[in-house]
PDB file of the backbone (N, CA, C, O) and the ligand in Angstrom, with CONECT records:
HET     ZN  A 101       1
ATOM      1  N   UNK A   1     -15.896   7.472   1.210  1.00  0.00           N
ATOM      2  CA  UNK A   1     -17.171   6.853   0.868  1.00  0.00           C
ATOM      3  C   UNK A   1     -17.038   5.328   0.967  1.00  0.00           C
ATOM      4  O   UNK A   1     -16.126   4.737   0.389  1.00  0.00           O
ATOM      5  N   UNK A   2     -17.953   4.705   1.701  1.00  0.00           N
ATOM      6  CA  UNK A   2     -17.873   3.261   1.889  1.00  0.00           C
ATOM      7  C   UNK A   2     -18.914   2.552   1.035  1.00  0.00           C
ATOM      8  O   UNK A   2     -20.029   3.038   0.851  1.00  0.00           O
ATOM      9  N   UNK A   3     -18.524   1.395   0.520  1.00  0.00           N
ATOM     10  CA  UNK A   3     -19.486   0.566  -0.191  1.00  0.00           C
ATOM     11  C   UNK A   3     -19.073  -0.889  -0.011  1.00  0.00           C
ATOM     12  O   UNK A   3     -17.907  -1.184   0.252  1.00  0.00           O
ATOM     13  N   UNK A   4     -20.034  -1.792  -0.155  1.00  0.00           N
ATOM     14  CA  UNK A   4     -19.715  -3.201  -0.009  1.00  0.00           C
ATOM     15  C   UNK A   4     -19.120  -3.737  -1.299  1.00  0.00           C
ATOM     16  O   UNK A   4     -19.516  -3.341  -2.396  1.00  0.00           O
ATOM     17  N   UNK A   5     -18.162  -4.647  -1.150  1.00  0.00           N
ATOM     18  CA  UNK A   5     -17.554  -5.231  -2.335  1.00  0.00           C
ATOM     19  C   UNK A   5     -16.454  -6.191  -1.941  1.00  0.00           C
ATOM     20  O   UNK A   5     -16.291  -6.535  -0.770  1.00  0.00           O
ATOM     21  N   UNK A   6     -15.709  -6.611  -2.932  1.00  0.00           N
ATOM     22  CA  UNK A   6     -14.638  -7.580  -2.743  1.00  0.00           C
ATOM     23  C   UNK A   6     -13.319  -6.830  -2.565  1.00  0.00           C
ATOM     24  O   UNK A   6     -12.922  -6.037  -3.419  1.00  0.00           O
ATOM     25  N   UNK A   7     -12.655  -7.089  -1.453  1.00  0.00           N
ATOM     26  CA  UNK A   7     -11.360  -6.450  -1.214  1.00  0.00           C
ATOM     27  C   UNK A   7     -10.358  -6.901  -2.283  1.00  0.00           C
ATOM     28  O   UNK A   7     -10.189  -8.100  -2.501  1.00  0.00           O
ATOM     29  N   UNK A   8      -9.692  -5.950  -2.951  1.00  0.00           N
ATOM     30  CA  UNK A   8      -8.762  -6.319  -4.019  1.00  0.00           C
ATOM     31  C   UNK A   8      -7.506  -6.976  -3.458  1.00  0.00           C
ATOM     32  O   UNK A   8      -6.744  -7.593  -4.203  1.00  0.00           O
ATOM     33  N   UNK A   9      -7.285  -6.849  -2.168  1.00  0.00           N
ATOM     34  CA  UNK A   9      -6.064  -7.385  -1.582  1.00  0.00           C
ATOM     35  C   UNK A   9      -6.251  -8.790  -1.042  1.00  0.00           C
ATOM     36  O   UNK A   9      -5.485  -9.686  -1.397  1.00  0.00           O
ATOM     37  N   UNK A  10      -7.248  -9.010  -0.193  1.00  0.00           N
ATOM     38  CA  UNK A  10      -7.413 -10.326   0.438  1.00  0.00           C
ATOM     39  C   UNK A  10      -8.653 -11.067  -0.054  1.00  0.00           C
ATOM     40  O   UNK A  10      -8.844 -12.234   0.291  1.00  0.00           O
ATOM     41  N   UNK A  11      -9.502 -10.415  -0.853  1.00  0.00           N
ATOM     42  CA  UNK A  11     -10.658 -11.099  -1.431  1.00  0.00           C
ATOM     43  C   UNK A  11     -11.850 -11.206  -0.510  1.00  0.00           C
ATOM     44  O   UNK A  11     -12.837 -11.855  -0.858  1.00  0.00           O
ATOM     45  N   UNK A  12     -11.788 -10.580   0.672  1.00  0.00           N
ATOM     46  CA  UNK A  12     -12.906 -10.615   1.610  1.00  0.00           C
ATOM     47  C   UNK A  12     -14.024  -9.679   1.134  1.00  0.00           C
ATOM     48  O   UNK A  12     -13.764  -8.611   0.580  1.00  0.00           O
ATOM     49  N   UNK A  13     -15.269 -10.104   1.361  1.00  0.00           N
ATOM     50  CA  UNK A  13     -16.388  -9.210   1.052  1.00  0.00           C
ATOM     51  C   UNK A  13     -16.681  -8.398   2.303  1.00  0.00           C
ATOM     52  O   UNK A  13     -16.985  -8.949   3.361  1.00  0.00           O
ATOM     53  N   UNK A  14     -16.585  -7.091   2.167  1.00  0.00           N
ATOM     54  CA  UNK A  14     -16.669  -6.212   3.330  1.00  0.00           C
ATOM     55  C   UNK A  14     -17.030  -4.821   2.848  1.00  0.00           C
ATOM     56  O   UNK A  14     -17.161  -4.586   1.647  1.00  0.00           O
ATOM     57  N   UNK A  15     -17.191  -3.899   3.785  1.00  0.00           N
ATOM     58  CA  UNK A  15     -17.319  -2.491   3.401  1.00  0.00           C
ATOM     59  C   UNK A  15     -15.943  -2.023   2.972  1.00  0.00           C
ATOM     60  O   UNK A  15     -14.975  -2.171   3.718  1.00  0.00           O
ATOM     61  N   UNK A  16     -15.849  -1.466   1.788  1.00  0.00           N
ATOM     62  CA  UNK A  16     -14.533  -1.146   1.239  1.00  0.00           C
ATOM     63  C   UNK A  16     -14.226   0.339   1.308  1.00  0.00           C
ATOM     64  O   UNK A  16     -15.105   1.191   1.183  1.00  0.00           O
ATOM     65  N   UNK A  17     -12.946   0.616   1.513  1.00  0.00           N
ATOM     66  CA  UNK A  17     -12.428   1.970   1.391  1.00  0.00           C
ATOM     67  C   UNK A  17     -11.316   1.894   0.361  1.00  0.00           C
ATOM     68  O   UNK A  17     -10.333   1.185   0.578  1.00  0.00           O
ATOM     69  N   UNK A  18     -11.438   2.597  -0.744  1.00  0.00           N
ATOM     70  CA  UNK A  18     -10.460   2.536  -1.828  1.00  0.00           C
ATOM     71  C   UNK A  18     -10.212   1.095  -2.245  1.00  0.00           C
ATOM     72  O   UNK A  18      -9.063   0.684  -2.407  1.00  0.00           O
ATOM     73  N   UNK A  19     -11.285   0.324  -2.421  1.00  0.00           N
ATOM     74  CA  UNK A  19     -11.216  -1.066  -2.872  1.00  0.00           C
ATOM     75  C   UNK A  19     -10.574  -2.012  -1.861  1.00  0.00           C
ATOM     76  O   UNK A  19     -10.249  -3.149  -2.205  1.00  0.00           O
ATOM     77  N   UNK A  20     -10.387  -1.564  -0.627  1.00  0.00           N
ATOM     78  CA  UNK A  20      -9.777  -2.425   0.377  1.00  0.00           C
ATOM     79  C   UNK A  20     -10.711  -2.575   1.573  1.00  0.00           C
ATOM     80  O   UNK A  20     -11.442  -1.644   1.914  1.00  0.00           O
ATOM     81  N   UNK A  21     -10.688  -3.767   2.222  1.00  0.00           N
ATOM     82  CA  UNK A  21     -11.438  -3.944   3.459  1.00  0.00           C
ATOM     83  C   UNK A  21     -10.727  -3.164   4.568  1.00  0.00           C
ATOM     84  O   UNK A  21      -9.603  -2.694   4.389  1.00  0.00           O
ATOM     85  N   UNK A  22     -11.393  -3.035   5.708  1.00  0.00           N
ATOM     86  CA  UNK A  22     -10.837  -2.256   6.815  1.00  0.00           C
ATOM     87  C   UNK A  22      -9.429  -2.686   7.196  1.00  0.00           C
ATOM     88  O   UNK A  22      -8.532  -1.862   7.374  1.00  0.00           O
ATOM     89  N   UNK A  23      -9.257  -4.019   7.317  1.00  0.00           N
ATOM     90  CA  UNK A  23      -7.967  -4.560   7.733  1.00  0.00           C
ATOM     91  C   UNK A  23      -6.864  -4.192   6.742  1.00  0.00           C
ATOM     92  O   UNK A  23      -5.806  -3.692   7.124  1.00  0.00           O
ATOM     93  N   UNK A  24      -7.133  -4.450   5.465  1.00  0.00           N
ATOM     94  CA  UNK A  24      -6.119  -4.184   4.442  1.00  0.00           C
ATOM     95  C   UNK A  24      -5.882  -2.682   4.298  1.00  0.00           C
ATOM     96  O   UNK A  24      -4.768  -2.251   4.000  1.00  0.00           O
ATOM     97  N   UNK A  25      -6.934  -1.886   4.512  1.00  0.00           N
ATOM     98  CA  UNK A  25      -6.773  -0.449   4.416  1.00  0.00           C
ATOM     99  C   UNK A  25      -5.803   0.037   5.486  1.00  0.00           C
ATOM    100  O   UNK A  25      -4.945   0.881   5.225  1.00  0.00           O
ATOM    101  N   UNK A  26      -5.950  -0.510   6.701  1.00  0.00           N
ATOM    102  CA  UNK A  26      -5.047  -0.115   7.786  1.00  0.00           C
ATOM    103  C   UNK A  26      -3.623  -0.543   7.499  1.00  0.00           C
ATOM    104  O   UNK A  26      -2.678   0.216   7.712  1.00  0.00           O
ATOM    105  N   UNK A  27      -3.473  -1.785   7.005  1.00  0.00           N
ATOM    106  CA  UNK A  27      -2.143  -2.281   6.648  1.00  0.00           C
ATOM    107  C   UNK A  27      -1.536  -1.376   5.582  1.00  0.00           C
ATOM    108  O   UNK A  27      -0.356  -1.031   5.638  1.00  0.00           O
ATOM    109  N   UNK A  28      -2.369  -0.995   4.602  1.00  0.00           N
ATOM    110  CA  UNK A  28      -1.855  -0.150   3.533  1.00  0.00           C
ATOM    111  C   UNK A  28      -1.418   1.219   4.054  1.00  0.00           C
ATOM    112  O   UNK A  28      -0.401   1.762   3.622  1.00  0.00           O
ATOM    113  N   UNK A  29      -2.196   1.767   4.984  1.00  0.00           N
ATOM    114  CA  UNK A  29      -1.800   3.060   5.552  1.00  0.00           C
ATOM    115  C   UNK A  29      -0.438   2.951   6.227  1.00  0.00           C
ATOM    116  O   UNK A  29       0.397   3.847   6.105  1.00  0.00           O
ATOM    117  N   UNK A  30      -0.216   1.832   6.952  1.00  0.00           N
ATOM    118  CA  UNK A  30       1.081   1.619   7.598  1.00  0.00           C
ATOM    119  C   UNK A  30       2.180   1.441   6.561  1.00  0.00           C
ATOM    120  O   UNK A  30       3.289   1.949   6.727  1.00  0.00           O
ATOM    121  N   UNK A  31       1.863   0.711   5.483  1.00  0.00           N
ATOM    122  CA  UNK A  31       2.841   0.518   4.413  1.00  0.00           C
ATOM    123  C   UNK A  31       3.229   1.849   3.787  1.00  0.00           C
ATOM    124  O   UNK A  31       4.403   2.097   3.513  1.00  0.00           O
ATOM    125  N   UNK A  32       2.233   2.706   3.561  1.00  0.00           N
ATOM    126  CA  UNK A  32       2.504   4.009   2.962  1.00  0.00           C
ATOM    127  C   UNK A  32       3.455   4.800   3.858  1.00  0.00           C
ATOM    128  O   UNK A  32       4.405   5.422   3.383  1.00  0.00           O
ATOM    129  N   UNK A  33       3.176   4.763   5.176  1.00  0.00           N
ATOM    130  CA  UNK A  33       4.033   5.476   6.126  1.00  0.00           C
ATOM    131  C   UNK A  33       5.460   4.951   6.056  1.00  0.00           C
ATOM    132  O   UNK A  33       6.419   5.723   6.024  1.00  0.00           O
ATOM    133  N   UNK A  34       5.589   3.612   6.034  1.00  0.00           N
ATOM    134  CA  UNK A  34       6.914   2.984   6.013  1.00  0.00           C
ATOM    135  C   UNK A  34       7.664   3.362   4.737  1.00  0.00           C
ATOM    136  O   UNK A  34       8.851   3.688   4.785  1.00  0.00           O
ATOM    137  N   UNK A  35       6.977   3.319   3.606  1.00  0.00           N
ATOM    138  CA  UNK A  35       7.626   3.631   2.325  1.00  0.00           C
ATOM    139  C   UNK A  35       8.027   5.102   2.285  1.00  0.00           C
ATOM    140  O   UNK A  35       9.113   5.440   1.816  1.00  0.00           O
ATOM    141  N   UNK A  36       7.150   5.979   2.778  1.00  0.00           N
ATOM    142  CA  UNK A  36       7.463   7.410   2.759  1.00  0.00           C
ATOM    143  C   UNK A  36       8.693   7.713   3.604  1.00  0.00           C
ATOM    144  O   UNK A  36       9.512   8.563   3.254  1.00  0.00           O
ATOM    145  N   UNK A  37       8.807   6.997   4.731  1.00  0.00           N
ATOM    146  CA  UNK A  37       9.960   7.178   5.604  1.00  0.00           C
ATOM    147  C   UNK A  37      11.245   6.826   4.864  1.00  0.00           C
ATOM    148  O   UNK A  37      12.231   7.561   4.924  1.00  0.00           O
ATOM    149  N   UNK A  38      11.222   5.678   4.158  1.00  0.00           N
ATOM    150  CA  UNK A  38      12.401   5.242   3.407  1.00  0.00           C
ATOM    151  C   UNK A  38      12.702   6.226   2.270  1.00  0.00           C
ATOM    152  O   UNK A  38      13.860   6.563   2.024  1.00  0.00           O
ATOM    153  N   UNK A  39      11.646   6.684   1.580  1.00  0.00           N
ATOM    154  CA  UNK A  39      11.843   7.618   0.468  1.00  0.00           C
ATOM    155  C   UNK A  39      12.432   8.939   0.944  1.00  0.00           C
ATOM    156  O   UNK A  39      13.197   9.586   0.230  1.00  0.00           O
ATOM    157  N   UNK A  40      12.065   9.329   2.162  1.00  0.00           N
ATOM    158  CA  UNK A  40      12.568  10.568   2.726  1.00  0.00           C
ATOM    159  C   UNK A  40      14.076  10.460   2.966  1.00  0.00           C
ATOM    160  O   UNK A  40      14.833  11.398   2.715  1.00  0.00           O
ATOM    161  N   UNK A  41      14.491   9.283   3.461  1.00  0.00           N
ATOM    162  CA  UNK A  41      15.904   9.030   3.743  1.00  0.00           C
ATOM    163  C   UNK A  41      16.692   8.749   2.474  1.00  0.00           C
ATOM    164  O   UNK A  41      17.817   9.220   2.305  1.00  0.00           O
ATOM    165  N   UNK A  42      16.074   7.963   1.575  1.00  0.00           N
ATOM    166  CA  UNK A  42      16.736   7.554   0.336  1.00  0.00           C
ATOM    167  C   UNK A  42      15.848   7.916  -0.849  1.00  0.00           C
ATOM    168  O   UNK A  42      15.133   7.061  -1.372  1.00  0.00           O
ATOM    169  N   UNK A  43      15.887   9.185  -1.278  1.00  0.00           N
ATOM    170  CA  UNK A  43      14.951   9.658  -2.316  1.00  0.00           C
ATOM    171  C   UNK A  43      15.107   8.947  -3.658  1.00  0.00           C
ATOM    172  O   UNK A  43      14.181   8.967  -4.469  1.00  0.00           O
ATOM    173  N   UNK A  44      16.246   8.325  -3.907  1.00  0.00           N
ATOM    174  CA  UNK A  44      16.447   7.695  -5.211  1.00  0.00           C
ATOM    175  C   UNK A  44      16.160   6.198  -5.213  1.00  0.00           C
ATOM    176  O   UNK A  44      16.571   5.486  -6.130  1.00  0.00           O
ATOM    177  N   UNK A  45      15.457   5.719  -4.190  1.00  0.00           N
ATOM    178  CA  UNK A  45      15.163   4.294  -4.108  1.00  0.00           C
ATOM    179  C   UNK A  45      14.244   3.859  -5.245  1.00  0.00           C
ATOM    180  O   UNK A  45      13.355   4.606  -5.657  1.00  0.00           O
ATOM    181  N   UNK A  46      14.464   2.652  -5.747  1.00  0.00           N
ATOM    182  CA  UNK A  46      13.512   2.082  -6.693  1.00  0.00           C
ATOM    183  C   UNK A  46      12.633   1.058  -5.956  1.00  0.00           C
ATOM    184  O   UNK A  46      12.792   0.846  -4.754  1.00  0.00           O
ATOM    185  N   UNK A  47      11.716   0.436  -6.682  1.00  0.00           N
ATOM    186  CA  UNK A  47      10.755  -0.465  -6.051  1.00  0.00           C
ATOM    187  C   UNK A  47      11.452  -1.604  -5.304  1.00  0.00           C
ATOM    188  O   UNK A  47      10.992  -2.034  -4.246  1.00  0.00           O
ATOM    189  N   UNK A  48      12.560  -2.085  -5.862  1.00  0.00           N
ATOM    190  CA  UNK A  48      13.268  -3.202  -5.220  1.00  0.00           C
ATOM    191  C   UNK A  48      13.893  -2.745  -3.901  1.00  0.00           C
ATOM    192  O   UNK A  48      13.780  -3.429  -2.884  1.00  0.00           O
ATOM    193  N   UNK A  49      14.554  -1.583  -3.927  1.00  0.00           N
ATOM    194  CA  UNK A  49      15.130  -1.026  -2.689  1.00  0.00           C
ATOM    195  C   UNK A  49      14.049  -0.853  -1.638  1.00  0.00           C
ATOM    196  O   UNK A  49      14.227  -1.222  -0.477  1.00  0.00           O
ATOM    197  N   UNK A  50      12.923  -0.287  -2.060  1.00  0.00           N
ATOM    198  CA  UNK A  50      11.827  -0.015  -1.117  1.00  0.00           C
ATOM    199  C   UNK A  50      11.302  -1.319  -0.526  1.00  0.00           C
ATOM    200  O   UNK A  50      10.999  -1.400   0.665  1.00  0.00           O
ATOM    201  N   UNK A  51      11.200  -2.337  -1.377  1.00  0.00           N
ATOM    202  CA  UNK A  51      10.707  -3.624  -0.916  1.00  0.00           C
ATOM    203  C   UNK A  51      11.644  -4.201   0.136  1.00  0.00           C
ATOM    204  O   UNK A  51      11.192  -4.693   1.170  1.00  0.00           O
ATOM    205  N   UNK A  52      12.949  -4.142  -0.124  1.00  0.00           N
ATOM    206  CA  UNK A  52      13.926  -4.688   0.814  1.00  0.00           C
ATOM    207  C   UNK A  52      13.891  -3.908   2.132  1.00  0.00           C
ATOM    208  O   UNK A  52      13.903  -4.504   3.209  1.00  0.00           O
ATOM    209  N   UNK A  53      13.847  -2.578   2.043  1.00  0.00           N
ATOM    210  CA  UNK A  53      13.947  -1.758   3.252  1.00  0.00           C
ATOM    211  C   UNK A  53      12.675  -1.749   4.087  1.00  0.00           C
ATOM    212  O   UNK A  53      12.735  -1.551   5.300  1.00  0.00           O
ATOM    213  N   UNK A  54      11.517  -1.964   3.449  1.00  0.00           N
ATOM    214  CA  UNK A  54      10.263  -1.923   4.200  1.00  0.00           C
ATOM    215  C   UNK A  54       9.712  -3.307   4.511  1.00  0.00           C
ATOM    216  O   UNK A  54       8.882  -3.457   5.408  1.00  0.00           O
ATOM    217  N   UNK A  55      10.173  -4.337   3.764  1.00  0.00           N
ATOM    218  CA  UNK A  55       9.630  -5.670   3.956  1.00  0.00           C
ATOM    219  C   UNK A  55       8.293  -5.871   3.247  1.00  0.00           C
ATOM    220  O   UNK A  55       7.656  -6.911   3.411  1.00  0.00           O
ATOM    221  N   UNK A  56       7.869  -4.890   2.464  1.00  0.00           N
ATOM    222  CA  UNK A  56       6.630  -5.012   1.688  1.00  0.00           C
ATOM    223  C   UNK A  56       6.983  -5.659   0.349  1.00  0.00           C
ATOM    224  O   UNK A  56       8.050  -5.392  -0.203  1.00  0.00           O
ATOM    225  N   UNK A  57       6.103  -6.503  -0.174  1.00  0.00           N
ATOM    226  CA  UNK A  57       6.397  -7.159  -1.450  1.00  0.00           C
ATOM    227  C   UNK A  57       6.501  -6.120  -2.567  1.00  0.00           C
ATOM    228  O   UNK A  57       5.931  -5.034  -2.470  1.00  0.00           O
ATOM    229  N   UNK A  58       7.236  -6.465  -3.628  1.00  0.00           N
ATOM    230  CA  UNK A  58       7.387  -5.544  -4.755  1.00  0.00           C
ATOM    231  C   UNK A  58       6.021  -5.255  -5.369  1.00  0.00           C
ATOM    232  O   UNK A  58       5.740  -4.130  -5.781  1.00  0.00           O
ATOM    233  N   UNK A  59       5.176  -6.282  -5.427  1.00  0.00           N
ATOM    234  CA  UNK A  59       3.800  -6.090  -5.904  1.00  0.00           C
ATOM    235  C   UNK A  59       3.091  -5.015  -5.098  1.00  0.00           C
ATOM    236  O   UNK A  59       2.422  -4.139  -5.646  1.00  0.00           O
ATOM    237  N   UNK A  60       3.252  -5.102  -3.791  1.00  0.00           N
ATOM    238  CA  UNK A  60       2.610  -4.139  -2.902  1.00  0.00           C
ATOM    239  C   UNK A  60       3.122  -2.736  -3.147  1.00  0.00           C
ATOM    240  O   UNK A  60       2.355  -1.773  -3.167  1.00  0.00           O
ATOM    241  N   UNK A  61       4.430  -2.631  -3.331  1.00  0.00           N
ATOM    242  CA  UNK A  61       5.047  -1.318  -3.582  1.00  0.00           C
ATOM    243  C   UNK A  61       4.536  -0.733  -4.903  1.00  0.00           C
ATOM    244  O   UNK A  61       4.143   0.432  -4.962  1.00  0.00           O
ATOM    245  N   UNK A  62       4.547  -1.555  -5.966  1.00  0.00           N
ATOM    246  CA  UNK A  62       4.122  -1.023  -7.263  1.00  0.00           C
ATOM    247  C   UNK A  62       2.648  -0.645  -7.226  1.00  0.00           C
ATOM    248  O   UNK A  62       2.230   0.296  -7.901  1.00  0.00           O
ATOM    249  N   UNK A  63       1.857  -1.373  -6.439  1.00  0.00           N
ATOM    250  CA  UNK A  63       0.445  -1.020  -6.318  1.00  0.00           C
ATOM    251  C   UNK A  63       0.293   0.365  -5.683  1.00  0.00           C
ATOM    252  O   UNK A  63      -0.524   1.177  -6.117  1.00  0.00           O
ATOM    253  N   UNK A  64       1.098   0.616  -4.644  1.00  0.00           N
ATOM    254  CA  UNK A  64       1.041   1.929  -3.984  1.00  0.00           C
ATOM    255  C   UNK A  64       1.476   3.032  -4.944  1.00  0.00           C
ATOM    256  O   UNK A  64       0.891   4.115  -4.970  1.00  0.00           O
ATOM    257  N   UNK A  65       2.520   2.739  -5.739  1.00  0.00           N
ATOM    258  CA  UNK A  65       3.023   3.749  -6.668  1.00  0.00           C
ATOM    259  C   UNK A  65       1.972   4.025  -7.738  1.00  0.00           C
ATOM    260  O   UNK A  65       1.711   5.180  -8.075  1.00  0.00           O
ATOM    261  N   UNK A  66       1.369   2.963  -8.271  1.00  0.00           N
ATOM    262  CA  UNK A  66       0.348   3.123  -9.318  1.00  0.00           C
ATOM    263  C   UNK A  66      -0.843   3.932  -8.824  1.00  0.00           C
ATOM    264  O   UNK A  66      -1.426   4.728  -9.560  1.00  0.00           O
ATOM    265  N   UNK A  67      -1.191   3.708  -7.547  1.00  0.00           N
ATOM    266  CA  UNK A  67      -2.316   4.447  -6.994  1.00  0.00           C
ATOM    267  C   UNK A  67      -1.990   5.912  -6.756  1.00  0.00           C
ATOM    268  O   UNK A  67      -2.880   6.733  -6.533  1.00  0.00           O
ATOM    269  N   UNK A  68      -0.692   6.229  -6.806  1.00  0.00           N
ATOM    270  CA  UNK A  68      -0.281   7.611  -6.638  1.00  0.00           C
ATOM    271  C   UNK A  68      -0.263   8.066  -5.190  1.00  0.00           C
ATOM    272  O   UNK A  68      -0.217   9.264  -4.910  1.00  0.00           O
ATOM    273  N   UNK A  69      -0.302   7.091  -4.250  1.00  0.00           N
ATOM    274  CA  UNK A  69      -0.356   7.461  -2.833  1.00  0.00           C
ATOM    275  C   UNK A  69       0.994   7.936  -2.314  1.00  0.00           C
ATOM    276  O   UNK A  69       1.075   8.501  -1.223  1.00  0.00           O
ATOM    277  N   UNK A  70       2.055   7.711  -3.086  1.00  0.00           N
ATOM    278  CA  UNK A  70       3.381   8.047  -2.569  1.00  0.00           C
ATOM    279  C   UNK A  70       3.897   9.384  -3.085  1.00  0.00           C
ATOM    280  O   UNK A  70       4.937   9.868  -2.639  1.00  0.00           O
ATOM    281  N   UNK A  71       3.178   9.968  -4.012  1.00  0.00           N
ATOM    282  CA  UNK A  71       3.689  11.190  -4.643  1.00  0.00           C
ATOM    283  C   UNK A  71       2.903  12.412  -4.143  1.00  0.00           C
ATOM    284  O   UNK A  71       3.182  13.537  -4.557  1.00  0.00           O
TER     285      UNK A  71
HETATM  286 ZN    ZN A 101      -8.734  -7.080   2.589  1.00  0.00          ZN2+
END
């Protein structure tokens, strides 16, 4: 479901998907894929390990975990 609003990631006003603009939503989908790949290889990784191995900020990782997209 799309609605207009402020992207929680970059602050752009756009049509949002899960509180993200199109651009950030795509980036997030790629981030999720990257994190899942690392988790598959290293199931006991913590947020810091994931951040180092994927290049995503720890903030970004914890946001994905909080949203439950990785489980
Ligand atoms: Zn955005």
